[in-house]
C-alpha positions, 0 to 999 in steps of 0.5 A: 500500500503506497502512502504520501506523508504530510508534515513528516517531521523526522519520520516517526510515523513513516517508519511505523507505516514502513514496518507495517509493510507500506511504501512511502512515495512522497514526503512533505516537511517544512523544517530543514533539519527534519528534511536532513533526517528524512533524506538520510533514511528515505533517500529515494523518496521524493520530497517537498518543503511546504504542504501549502504548495504540495498539490502543485508539486505532486501533480506536476509530473506522473506519480504512483497511485496513493492509497493512504495520505498520512500526517499530523498537522501543527498541534500548537493551535490546540496544545495545552502548552500553547494559546489554543487559538484553534481554527483562528491560528494561522497554523491550523493545517487541516485545510492544507491537508484536505487539499492534498487529500482531494487532489490525490484521492486516496482510499484512507486518511490517517491524521495524528495530533494532540489529544486536545484537538478533541476538545475543540468542537469547531476544529474537529467538527470541521475535519469530520464534515470535510471528510464526510463531504469527500466520501469518508467515514472516520474512526478515532481514538487516543493512544499512548506510546507507553501502550507499546512499551515506550518509557513515556506517555506521549498521548496522541489522537489518531483518526483513520478515515475510510470510504463511507460504508466500507466498514469491512469485517475488520471493523476499524471502529472496534479499535481492539488494539492496544489495551487501555493504559491507565493515565499514570501507567507505571511504564511511563515512570519518571517521564511523567515528571517534567525536567527543568533545563531539558538541553542540559539534562540531555547532555548529562544523560549522554543521549546527545553528543557533547560539542554539537552546536546548540541550534542543532541540538535544539532542532533535534530535541524539537524533532524528537518531541514532535515525532510519533512513536514508530511502534504506534504507527506500525500497529495502526498501519497494520490495522489499515492494511487488514481493513483494506484486505477485508473490505 
């Protein structure tokens, strides 16, 4: 199953989808540092730097058929760490995402964002209305990275849209994977507690190399912080693949 990746970041979701047996045929990412990571791990995949012009880029030449468009538009309009301006925030990225979906016409759409997006009825309703207008039904859930054994919470909303009326024998709406994880699951451990001076803490822990320029270190931490845990992406990719076979 070919997929087109939007707002790709450092490719955490893409890595998971690849592990599920899918094939990335294009990546769109604005951040220059993140694109260097993508270039290293997906050197043969065509890349573009701005989702707002991605339709023109993708349609400018013959491309392979795309069955899935996947990505997570900026979370700042909804994150509890931001001003929560919702659809009034210039970073409200769903309209750009939808434009690509309408141009590519995939069978499936996978949207990732912070769980707080569910609290914004205007934004989430806008998404569901657009998907319905474009012929999709949708299922969604909030998953935590620690549900697949990661030592941190990283709760994220995942929405899967599929052709309206094609629920299939797999039944995406059931979301039987993964088992529910309590909000303060012990597997999250010390990661539940914020650490002051993240950059210095990373240096002391040995998780980054001393001597790396601060701006590069900052870009790395930002990229990691925004990334989807690949194991979560893999399981969702397998669920989508099973649904496609069953339908």
